[in-house]
C-alpha positions in Angstrom: -24.2 -7.9 7.6 -26.8 -10.4 6.6 -26.7 -9.7 2.8 -25.7 -12.5 0.5 -22.6 -10.5 -0.7 -21.1 -10.6 2.8 -21.8 -14.3 3.1 -20.2 -14.9 -0.3 -17.1 -12.9 0.6 -16.8 -14.6 4.0 -17.1 -18.1 2.4 -14.5 -17.2 -0.3 -12.0 -15.9 2.4 -12.6 -19.1 4.5 -12.1 -21.3 1.4 -8.8 -19.5 0.5 -7.5 -20.0 4.1 -8.5 -23.7 4.0 -6.8 -24.1 0.5 -3.6 -22.5 1.8 -3.7 -24.7 4.9 -4.3 -27.9 2.8 -1.5 -26.9 0.3 0.9 -26.5 3.2 0.2 -30.0 4.5 -2.0 -28.9 7.3 0.7 -26.6 8.9 0.5 -22.8 8.8 3.6 -21.0 10.1 5.0 -17.4 9.9 6.0 -17.6 6.2 3.8 -20.4 4.8 3.5 -19.9 1.1 0.2 -18.6 -0.1 -1.8 -21.4 -1.8 1.3 -23.6 -1.8 3.5 -21.1 -3.6 1.1 -20.3 -6.4 2.5 -17.1 -8.0 6.0 -17.5 -6.7 8.9 -16.8 -9.0 11.1 -19.8 -9.8 13.9 -20.2 -7.4 17.2 -18.5 -8.4 15.6 -16.8 -11.4 16.8 -13.3 -10.5 18.4 -12.5 -7.1 19.9 -9.0 -7.9 23.0 -10.0 -5.9 21.1 -10.8 -2.7 19.9 -14.1 -1.2 16.2 -14.6 -1.6 14.5 -14.8 1.8 11.7 -17.1 2.8 9.3 -14.1 2.8 10.2 -12.9 -0.8 7.2 -11.3 -2.6 5.2 -13.4 -5.1 4.1 -12.2 -8.5 0.6 -11.4 -7.2 2.0 -9.4 -4.3 4.3 -7.5 -6.6 1.3 -6.7 -8.8 -0.5 -5.2 -5.8 2.5 -3.2 -4.7 3.2 -1.7 -8.2 -0.4 -1.1 -9.0 -0.9 0.7 -5.7 2.0 3.1 -6.6 0.5 3.7 -10.1 -3.0 4.2 -8.6 -1.6 6.8 -6.2 0.0 8.7 -9.1 -3.3 8.6 -11.0 -5.2 9.9 -7.9 -2.7 12.7 -7.5 -3.2 13.7 -11.2 -7.0 13.6 -10.8 -6.9 15.7 -7.6 -4.6 18.3 -9.4 -7.1 18.4 -12.3 -10.0 18.9 -9.9 -8.1 21.9 -8.5 -7.7 23.3 -12.0 -11.3 22.7 -12.9 -12.8 24.0 -9.7 -10.5 27.0 -9.5 -9.7 26.2 -5.9 -5.9 26.0 -5.5 -6.3 24.1 -2.2 -6.9 20.9 -4.2 -3.5 21.3 -5.6 -2.2 21.6 -2.1 -3.8 18.2 -1.4 -1.8 16.8 -4.3 1.5 18.2 -2.9 0.5 16.6 0.5 0.2 13.2 -1.2 3.8 13.1 -2.3 5.4 11.9 0.9 2.9 9.1 1.1 3.7 8.0 -2.4 7.4 8.2 -1.6 6.8 5.9 1.3 5.4 3.3 -1.0 8.4 3.7 -3.3 10.6 3.0 -0.3 8.7 -0.2 0.4 9.1 -1.4 -3.2 12.8 -0.6 -3.3 13.3 -2.5 0.0 11.4 -5.6 -1.2 13.2 -5.4 -4.7 16.5 -6.1 -2.9 14.9 -8.9 -0.9 14.7 -7.0 2.4 18.5 -6.9 2.7 19.9 -6.0 6.1 22.2 -3.4 4.5 19.2 -1.5 3.4 17.4 -1.2 6.8 17.7 2.6 6.6 15.0 2.4 3.9 12.5 1.1 6.4 13.3 4.1 8.6 12.8 6.4 5.6 9.5 4.7 4.8 8.3 5.2 8.4 9.3 8.8 8.4 7.7 9.5 5.1 4.5 7.8 6.2 4.4 10.1 9.3 5.2 13.1 7.2 2.6 12.1 4.6 -0.1 11.6 7.2 0.6 15.1 8.6 0.8 16.8 5.2 -2.5 15.2 4.1 -4.3 16.1 7.3 -3.1 19.7 6.9 -4.0 19.9 3.2 -7.5 18.4 4.0 -7.9 21.0 6.7 -7.0 23.8 4.3 -9.4 22.5 1.7 -12.2 22.2 4.1 -11.6 25.7 5.5 -11.5 27.1 1.9 -15.0 25.7 1.4 -16.4 27.4 4.4 -16.1 24.6 7.0 -15.9 26.2 10.5 -14.0 24.2 13.0 -15.1 24.2 16.6 -14.7 22.0 19.6 -17.8 20.2 20.9 -19.4 21.8 23.9 
């Protein structure tokens, strides 16, 4: 923890928090705009028929959401190719186990796309269910993969 990289990262995080606090006039609340609203879409630009809430996502946040979905698809493709190259079909099972987790992310983006509308609360429930299912399918697929490579499971004595 004493490396210069950790100190630099800590200072950058502190500076960002300070800049956000200063841009907000010295008051930070539940939905204070990040860096005074840098990256926000212009008001009323595109509301898709829903009122824009105070916690609408900014352009940088949308970038993170969409790139995460794309990265997950790339990871799924790479894991599938690893299964093909290694000849171990359990890797493909891991890819199948990743689908509910990706679907959970899609639910989050759909919900945010419509500005967290109350009428779409069921999507939040679907996201939670898919997250739980994804965690279970990934754990099971990882267990199958480990077992196929000779890992012996035992309880500590």
